[in-house]
Structures are given as C-alpha cells and as structure tokens.
N, C-alpha and C positions, 0 to 999 in steps of 0.2 A: 504494500500500500504506500502511496506517495505521502510523505509527511509523517510517517510513523517513526517515532524515535525509539531506539532500542538501547537500553542501558547495558554497558559492557565494562569490563575491567581491562585496561591496557597498562601493563607494567605497574600494577598496584594503584592505578589511578582510575577513578570512575568517570566515564564519559558517556554521552548519549550520541548514538550514531543514527543519522537519517537512513533508513533501510533501503529506500529506492528500489523496490522489487526483490530485495533479498529477504530470506526468512531469518528469524532470530537465530536459528542454528547456524546459518551461513555467516551472519554478522559476528557471532561469537567465535566461530572458527577462524575468521580473518583476524579478529582481535587477539586471539591466542597465538596466531602465527606471528603477528607483529611483536607481541610480548616475548616469544621465544627468540626471535631475531635480536631483540634488544638485549636479552640475557646472554646470548652467544657472544655478542660484541662486547658486552661488559666483561665477560670472563676472559676474552682475548686481549682486551685493551686496558682493563682496570679503570675505565672511565666510569664515573658515578653520576655525572650530570645527565638527567633523564632527557633534557632537550637535545643534547649532543648525541645521545644514544638513539633517540628517535630519528634524527637527521641521518645518522649513519645507517640505521635500519632501513630507512626509506631509500637511500642510495643502493644498499645491498639488494633490496627487493626489486628496485628498478633495473639493476644489472641482471638479475635473474629473469625478469620479464623480457628485456632486450635479447638475452641469449636464447630464450624460448622462441621468440619471434624469428630470430635468425635461423634456428633449427627448422622451424615450420616452413620458412621460405625455401630452405635448402631441400627439405623432403618434398615439398610441393613441386619444385623444379625437377627433382629426380623422378617423381611420379609422372609428371608430364612427359619427360623424356622417354621413360619406359613405355608409356601408353602410345607415344608416337612410334616407337620402334615396333611395338606389337601390331599397330595398325598397318605399318609398312610391310611387315611380315605377312599379315593376313591378306593384304591387297596383292602381294606377290603370289601367294598361294592360290588365290582366287583367279588370277590371270593365267596361271599355269593349268588350272583345272578346266 
C-alpha cells in the first residue's frame, strides 16, 4: 500500500520505512540486510560512528548491485549469442533438408 509506514530496526535504531509495494516481511529483510552490512564493516574497520557505517554500507550494497547488473548484462549477451548460433544452426539444417 502506498503511504504505509513500517517500523523497523536498523543497527539498533528504530525507523519507519514507507513500504511502497513491499510487504512488512520484505521491508524487515532489507533492514536486516543493511544492519548486517553495517556490523560487517564495523568488525572490519572498528568504526563506531553509525553515520559513517551507514554510508559505507550503502557504498558496499551499491557495489554489489552494480556487479549484479554487470553479470546480468554479460549473461544476457551470452544468451543472445547462443540463441543466434542455435538459430543459424537450425536454419542451416532446414536448408539442407
């Protein structure tokens, strides 16, 4: 539902998230993911400032997203290439028949 606010905990801080089509379960899963990223970065860097941790987590998650997009583009291109090869093989076989 548009405008529905869902209360969640992110890094021991209560916030309300505008769901925008997400279920409460999905919003909580996202909040938990951000919290885990912040905890990972805290453990690696010993930074305790939650604002800095949040920014580093955002950069880390954005990097994950960009890498997934690159992978998707690569696989999509490979799929198109394989499909084109298959069609060429099929056309050749039909011409011979």
